[in-house]
Structure formats: C-alpha cells, structure tokens
Backbone as JSON, one array per atom type, in Angstrom:
{
  "sequence": "XXXXXXXXXXXXXXXXXXXXXXXXXXXXXXXXXXXXXXXXXXXXXXXXXXXXXXXXXXXXXXXXXXXXXXXXXXXXXXXXXXXXXXXXXXXXXXXXXXXXXXXXXXXXXXXXXXXX",
  "N": [[-44.97, -10.3, -1.39], [-44.79, -6.85, -0.86], [-47.06, -5.22, -1.12], [-49.19, -6.98, -0.77], [-49.07, -7.32, 1.93], [-50.04, -5.06, 3.09], [-48.58, -2.72, 2.65], [-47.93, 0.57, 1.33], [-46.97, 1.07, -1.93], [-44.49, 2.36, -3.99], [-43.65, 2.45, -7.23], [-40.96, 3.08, -9.12], [-39.96, 3.45, -12.25], [-38.6, 2.89, -15.59], [-40.11, 1.78, -17.72], [-43.46, 1.67, -17.41], [-45.36, -0.5, -15.5], [-48.69, -1.89, -15.61], [-51.15, -0.87, -13.33], [-53.39, -2.43, -13.04], [-52.43, -4.95, -13.84], [-50.67, -5.55, -11.75], [-52.43, -5.61, -9.58], [-54.03, -7.79, -10.31], [-52.21, -9.85, -10.0], [-51.73, -9.81, -7.24], [-54.19, -9.63, -5.62], [-57.13, -9.86, -6.93], [-59.65, -9.59, -5.81], [-59.49, -7.56, -3.96], [-59.21, -5.23, -5.4], [-59.85, -2.37, -5.6], [-58.98, -1.32, -3.14], [-56.27, -2.04, -3.21], [-55.36, -0.61, -5.49], [-55.41, 1.96, -4.48], [-53.13, 2.06, -3.0], [-50.93, 1.95, -4.61], [-48.42, 3.6, -6.35], [-47.2, 4.93, -9.31], [-44.22, 6.05, -10.63], [-42.41, 7.76, -13.1], [-39.11, 6.89, -14.05], [-35.81, 7.11, -15.12], [-32.91, 5.7, -14.64], [-30.59, 6.27, -15.91], [-30.42, 8.94, -16.24], [-29.69, 11.82, -14.62], [-31.36, 14.02, -14.34], [-33.88, 12.85, -14.61], [-33.88, 11.23, -12.35], [-33.86, 13.17, -10.33], [-36.32, 14.43, -10.88], [-38.06, 12.31, -10.37], [-37.7, 12.02, -7.61], [-38.74, 14.48, -6.77], [-41.41, 14.07, -7.55], [-42.03, 11.95, -5.85], [-41.81, 13.27, -3.38], [-43.97, 14.98, -3.6], [-46.06, 13.28, -3.13], [-46.21, 13.12, -0.42], [-45.82, 11.06, 1.55], [-44.59, 8.68, 3.97], [-41.3, 7.17, 3.8], [-40.27, 4.1, 4.27], [-38.75, 2.02, 3.39], [-36.36, 1.3, 0.9], [-35.9, -0.16, -2.13], [-33.56, -0.88, -4.37], [-33.56, -2.01, -7.5], [-32.78, -2.44, -10.37], [-31.42, -2.2, -13.66], [-28.96, -2.21, -16.34], [-27.41, -4.4, -18.73], [-24.7, -5.89, -20.45], [-24.42, -4.17, -22.74], [-24.26, -3.78, -26.15], [-22.66, -1.94, -27.62], [-20.48, 0.87, -27.07], [-21.98, 3.24, -25.07], [-23.29, 6.29, -23.74], [-24.77, 7.86, -20.86], [-27.35, 10.38, -20.49], [-25.93, 12.19, -19.08], [-23.33, 11.9, -19.8], [-21.9, 9.7, -18.85], [-20.53, 6.42, -18.95], [-22.91, 4.06, -20.03], [-23.7, 1.59, -18.66], [-22.36, 1.77, -16.16], [-23.26, 4.29, -15.34], [-26.06, 3.93, -15.17], [-26.45, 1.59, -13.56], [-25.0, 2.12, -11.24], [-24.32, 4.93, -10.64], [-26.82, 6.22, -11.04], [-28.47, 4.83, -9.22], [-27.1, 5.49, -6.89], [-27.42, 8.32, -6.75], [-30.23, 8.46, -6.54], [-30.63, 7.13, -4.08], [-29.16, 8.8, -2.3], [-30.64, 11.18, -2.52], [-33.08, 10.36, -1.5], [-32.47, 9.56, 1.03], [-32.78, 11.43, 3.28], [-35.56, 11.26, 3.58], [-35.92, 8.58, 4.29], [-34.58, 8.57, 6.78], [-36.09, 10.46, 8.2], [-38.57, 9.13, 8.24], [-37.92, 6.92, 9.76], [-37.21, 7.98, 12.21], [-39.32, 9.51, 12.93], [-39.27, 12.2, 12.8]],
  "CA": [[-44.98, -8.97, -1.96], [-45.11, -5.83, 0.15], [-48.43, -4.75, -1.31], [-50.09, -7.97, -0.19], [-48.98, -7.23, 3.38], [-50.57, -3.79, 3.55], [-47.71, -1.57, 2.4], [-48.1, 1.45, 0.18], [-45.83, 0.78, -2.79], [-44.16, 3.31, -5.05], [-42.81, 1.82, -8.26], [-40.31, 4.07, -9.95], [-39.33, 2.66, -13.31], [-38.56, 3.47, -16.93], [-41.31, 1.3, -18.4], [-44.47, 1.6, -16.36], [-46.3, -1.62, -15.52], [-50.05, -1.41, -15.36], [-51.64, -1.13, -11.97], [-54.31, -3.57, -13.13], [-51.64, -6.19, -13.86], [-50.16, -5.78, -10.4], [-53.59, -5.98, -8.76], [-54.44, -9.15, -10.68], [-51.25, -10.79, -9.41], [-51.77, -9.79, -5.78], [-55.5, -10.01, -5.11], [-58.18, -9.18, -7.69], [-60.82, -9.34, -4.96], [-59.25, -6.32, -3.23], [-58.67, -4.34, -6.43], [-59.96, -0.93, -5.31], [-58.11, -1.0, -1.99], [-54.88, -2.16, -3.66], [-55.06, 0.5, -6.39], [-55.2, 3.18, -3.7], [-51.82, 1.98, -2.34], [-49.87, 1.82, -5.62], [-48.07, 4.85, -7.04], [-46.22, 4.72, -10.36], [-43.45, 7.25, -10.95], [-41.43, 7.53, -14.16], [-37.7, 7.02, -13.62], [-34.75, 6.57, -15.95], [-31.71, 5.8, -13.81], [-29.5, 6.75, -16.74], [-30.54, 10.39, -16.37], [-29.76, 12.48, -13.32], [-32.55, 14.88, -14.35], [-35.02, 11.97, -14.36], [-33.8, 10.84, -10.93], [-34.29, 14.33, -9.53], [-37.76, 14.62, -11.1], [-38.73, 11.22, -9.65], [-37.68, 12.36, -6.18], [-39.72, 15.56, -6.59], [-42.73, 13.46, -7.64], [-42.23, 11.23, -4.59], [-42.04, 14.25, -2.32], [-45.33, 15.52, -3.77], [-47.01, 12.31, -2.56], [-46.25, 13.38, 1.02], [-45.96, 9.81, 2.3], [-43.3, 8.27, 4.54], [-40.49, 6.19, 3.07], [-39.72, 3.19, 5.27], [-37.87, 1.03, 2.76], [-35.99, 1.6, -0.48], [-35.33, -1.34, -2.79], [-32.98, -0.54, -5.67], [-33.5, -3.27, -8.24], [-32.91, -2.18, -11.8], [-30.12, -2.0, -14.28], [-28.73, -2.65, -17.71], [-26.29, -5.35, -18.76], [-24.23, -6.37, -21.75], [-24.71, -3.23, -23.81], [-23.39, -4.25, -27.25], [-21.73, -0.93, -28.08], [-20.24, 1.91, -26.07], [-23.01, 4.28, -25.02], [-23.23, 7.1, -22.54], [-26.03, 8.37, -20.35], [-27.6, 11.79, -20.81], [-24.96, 12.98, -18.33], [-21.99, 11.64, -20.32], [-21.26, 8.59, -18.13], [-20.74, 5.12, -19.63], [-24.3, 3.72, -19.72], [-23.88, 0.56, -17.64], [-21.91, 2.34, -14.89], [-24.14, 5.4, -14.99], [-27.39, 3.43, -14.81], [-26.42, 0.6, -12.48], [-24.34, 2.59, -10.02], [-24.47, 6.35, -10.37], [-28.24, 6.53, -10.92], [-28.93, 4.31, -7.93], [-26.47, 6.26, -5.82], [-28.09, 9.61, -6.64], [-31.59, 8.22, -6.02], [-30.52, 6.81, -2.66], [-28.72, 9.99, -1.57], [-31.73, 12.14, -2.48], [-34.17, 9.83, -0.68], [-31.99, 9.26, 2.38], [-33.45, 12.22, 4.32], [-36.93, 10.74, 3.78], [-35.78, 7.34, 5.05], [-34.22, 8.93, 8.15], [-37.26, 11.11, 8.8], [-39.6, 8.11, 8.49], [-37.45, 6.02, 10.82], [-37.12, 8.68, 13.5], [-40.57, 10.2, 13.21], [-39.0, 13.65, 12.83]],
  "C": [[-45.44, -7.97, -0.9], [-46.56, -5.36, 0.07], [-49.43, -5.7, -0.66], [-50.1, -7.92, 1.33], [-49.36, -5.85, 3.91], [-49.72, -2.56, 3.3], [-48.24, -0.71, 1.27], [-46.83, 1.3, -0.64], [-45.69, 1.84, -3.87], [-43.22, 2.6, -6.0], [-42.25, 2.93, -9.14], [-39.53, 3.32, -11.02], [-39.46, 3.33, -14.67], [-39.78, 3.04, -17.74], [-42.35, 1.01, -17.35], [-45.34, 0.35, -16.52], [-47.71, -1.08, -15.32], [-50.45, -1.76, -13.94], [-52.58, -2.33, -12.0], [-53.56, -4.9, -13.14], [-51.11, -6.55, -12.49], [-51.28, -6.27, -9.5], [-54.01, -7.41, -9.05], [-53.5, -10.19, -10.08], [-51.41, -10.9, -7.9], [-53.11, -10.3, -5.25], [-56.6, -9.26, -5.85], [-59.4, -8.84, -6.84], [-60.71, -8.02, -4.21], [-58.78, -5.2, -4.15], [-58.72, -2.86, -6.05], [-59.03, -0.51, -4.18], [-56.65, -1.06, -2.41], [-54.49, -0.99, -4.56], [-54.77, 1.79, -5.62], [-53.82, 3.2, -3.04], [-50.67, 1.79, -3.31], [-49.67, 3.17, -6.3], [-46.99, 4.52, -8.08], [-45.54, 6.04, -10.69], [-42.47, 6.93, -12.07], [-40.01, 7.77, -13.64], [-36.8, 6.35, -14.64], [-33.46, 6.77, -15.17], [-30.49, 6.25, -14.59], [-29.54, 8.25, -16.96], [-30.67, 11.01, -14.99], [-30.98, 13.39, -13.24], [-33.8, 14.05, -14.05], [-35.05, 11.52, -12.9], [-34.31, 11.98, -10.06], [-35.8, 14.57, -9.67], [-38.56, 13.54, -10.37], [-38.79, 11.52, -8.15], [-38.67, 13.49, -5.9], [-41.15, 15.0, -6.63], [-43.04, 12.65, -6.38], [-42.56, 12.2, -3.46], [-43.45, 14.84, -2.39], [-46.4, 14.57, -3.23], [-47.22, 12.53, -1.07], [-46.57, 12.13, 1.84], [-44.6, 9.45, 2.88], [-42.59, 7.25, 3.64], [-39.79, 5.3, 4.1], [-38.71, 2.21, 4.69], [-37.59, 1.46, 1.33], [-35.33, 0.34, -1.05], [-34.86, -0.9, -4.17], [-32.78, -1.84, -6.44], [-33.75, -3.0, -9.72], [-31.52, -2.05, -12.38], [-30.1, -2.44, -15.72], [-27.49, -3.54, -17.7], [-25.95, -5.68, -20.21], [-24.64, -5.45, -22.9], [-23.74, -3.52, -24.95], [-22.38, -3.23, -27.77], [-21.54, 0.1, -26.96], [-21.33, 2.96, -26.19], [-22.8, 5.06, -23.73], [-24.64, 7.51, -22.12], [-26.21, 9.81, -20.8], [-26.58, 12.69, -20.14], [-23.52, 12.68, -18.73], [-21.22, 10.53, -19.62], [-21.52, 7.3, -18.91], [-22.06, 4.52, -19.11], [-24.44, 2.67, -18.62], [-23.48, 1.08, -16.26], [-22.87, 3.44, -14.43], [-25.51, 4.95, -14.52], [-27.34, 2.55, -13.56], [-25.83, 1.1, -11.18], [-24.64, 4.05, -9.71], [-25.94, 6.77, -10.21], [-28.82, 6.05, -9.61], [-28.36, 5.13, -6.76], [-27.18, 7.61, -5.64], [-29.5, 9.45, -6.07], [-31.55, 7.98, -4.51], [-30.14, 8.04, -1.83], [-29.87, 11.0, -1.45], [-32.91, 11.68, -1.62], [-33.76, 9.55, 0.76], [-32.63, 10.13, 3.46], [-34.88, 11.74, 4.61], [-36.91, 9.44, 4.57], [-35.48, 7.65, 6.52], [-35.41, 9.54, 8.87], [-38.35, 10.09, 9.13], [-39.21, 7.19, 9.64], [-37.47, 6.69, 12.18], [-38.4, 9.39, 13.88], [-40.41, 11.71, 13.26], [-39.76, 14.39, 11.75]]
}
C-alpha cells in the first residue's frame, strides 16, 4: 500500500471509508502520522459536477500529484439508468467520469513530474 511506504494518499470516492479503518490496516502504531497523510474527498464518477468539485477540493490541498489510480466503477445495472448528465450509467461512470477526472488532473500530474 502506498501509505505504508510514506506516500500522501488522497482517496476520492462515493462512499467514504473511515480513516481509522485504513490506519488499523496499515499500522496502528503510527496512527497519528498516517492520519496526517490521508485525505478523503467525496466523488461520484457518475456526475460531472461531482468530478469538478472533487478536483477543486484536491487543488485546495495544494499538494503535488505524482500518481493517479482510477479504480472504481459500476457493473451489471439491472435496468437502464442515466447519470446526472444524461449518459447511460455504466458508460458514464466507468468511462466518461474517469476520463473527465483524468483530463482535469493531468496538468497537476505534469506539473508534479516536471517540477514546474
């Protein structure tokens, strides 16, 4: 886990895990230090407005972004549904939401990599 190796970790997700649960999994002995390196941001990939708000919240942290791991999605939705933006839910969440998040964070990744 990145946190165990000294990284600052930003978790952007629809249902927020507890920081205490994460700390207990990684290293309860280092709880205070670990808590200082975990940031939880609300994110619903099925809403472009939520993606944009998440990016604004990330920018407010004023930390570098060295790595982006997109690992979320929906599957096997039993009925036809659309996102808040009118896109079929599985496509909108699994592809379009990730794409928008990545595009909006790309300048931060480039800036962190080049030191600009």
